[in-house]
N, C-alpha and C positions, 0 to 999 in steps of 0.2 A: 394584794388581793386580786383575784381574777374574776371577771364578770363576762358571762357569755350571753350575747343577745342575738336575736334573729334579725338579719338584714336582707332586704330584697335586692337582688342584683339583677340587672338586665343588660344583655348584650344586644346591640342593635343588629337587626337582620338586614342583609343586603337585598332581600326580596321586597317587591312592592307591598305596601301596607294593606291593599285591598285583596290580597290572596291569603287564604287560610294555610297555615303550615300543615305539612303532611301529618297525619295521625301517626302515632308511634309505630304501630304494627305495619302500616303502609310504608313508612320510611325505612323500616328494617327490611321489609320485602324488596323495596327498591334497591337498597344497598346490596342485599344478597344477590339480586338479579344482575346488577352491574358487575359485581365481583365474579359471579359464575360466567358471565359473558366474557369478561376479560380473561379468565382462566382458560376457557375454551379456545379463545383466539390465540393465546400464547401457546398452549399445548398442541392444538391442531394445525395452526397455520405457520407457526414459527419453529416448532420443534419437530413434530412428526412429518411435516411436509418435506423438509430437506433430508430427514433421516432415511427415508425409503430409497433415496438415490445412493446411499452408502452401502446398501445390501448388494453384494456381488452376484447373487443369484437372480436378481431382477434385471431384465433387459430394460433399455430406455422406454420402449413402447409400453411395456407392462407397468413400469413405475409411473408413467404418465397417465395410464388408464386408471390405476389405483388412485392417483392424485386427483383425477377428475371426480371420482366418486367421493373421495375424502372432502374435497371442497364443496361438493354438492350438499353433503349431509351436515357439514359444519355450518354451511350457509343457512340451511333449514333451521338448525338450532339457534344460530345468531338471529335470524329473523323472528323466531319465537321469543327470544329474550327481548328484542326491540319492541315487539308487539306487547309483551307483558309490561314493559316499562311504560309504554304509552297508556295502557289500561290503568296501571297504578296511578299515573299522574292525572289522568282524566277523572278517575273515581274519587280522588282526593282534591280535585279542583286546584291542582298545583301546576304552575308553569315550569317547564324544564329549564335547567341551568344552561348557560352558554356552552360549557364543555360537553354536556349531554347532547345538545343539538348538533354540535360539531361531530361527535362520534357517530350519530345517526346519519349525518350527511356523508361522512367518509364511507360508512357501510353501504349506503345507497350508491355512491360512486363506484365502489368495488363491485357490487353485485350487478348493477345495471349497465355499466359501461366497460369496466376493465376486465372482469371475468369472461364476458362473452367474447372479447377479443382474444384473450388467452386460450379460451376453449377452442376457438377456431384454429388457432396456431397449433394447439396440442393435437387436435384431430388430424391435422395435416402431417405432423411428425409420426403419429401412430400409423397412418396410412402409407408411410414411407415417402412422402412427397418432400421435396426440398423447401426449406423456409429461410427467409432472410434473417440476419441478426436483428434482435429487438431488445429494447430496454424495458419492455412491459413488465417483466418479472421483478425488476428492480423497483419500478414504480409501485407494483403491488406490495412489495415488502415495505417500502417507505410509507405507503398508505396504512399498512397494518400496524406499524410502529406508531404512527400518528393516531390511529383509532384507539389503540391500547392506551396511549398517553392521555387522550381525552377521557376514556372510561375511568382511568385511575384518578384523574382530576375530578371528574364528576362524583365518583365514589367518596373521595375525601370531603368534598363540599357537602354531600348528603350526611356523612358521618358527623361533621361539625354541626350540622343542623340539629342533630339529636340533643346537643348540649346548649342550644341557643335559647331555650325557653326560660322564662323568669321563674326562678326557684328560690325559696328561702335557704339561706346559707348561715351556718353558725360561725360567728366571728368572736375570737377571744380578745378581750381588751384588758391590759395590765394597768392597774392603778396603784 
């Protein structure tokens, strides 16, 4: 004989008890924004950026100039995603996760310190001035992979949060 009964299951949440969980729609919007940001970073910064240097019809100064505009507009879009994430968290009174804070910090490091240095270097090359060898591009790529990793981790944490609510579950008991 099989008996089905409703059992309340609860999974502990690693967030402080005094914070309200994100509302379902806000959490889904947060996950979507993190995912779109991650996709833009991968496609624009890791795929399209090096691809233009493979085009034989583009000279180095033209490719660099196109790259400057590409990074400018991807940066604007990334800043919009970051702002939207902050608004979603504030409106739902939710604290950001550690990986999300880390992704925002890496983004700030890239935009406020690293890209201005790279931009100065790029303008010198476009102007035909000699420049010394630099590892700034490698540092930017490393920071980009780090940011994408943190965004992926943050997105997974938020997706797991969708299923952490206490819900009745049907359990079959065989007797």
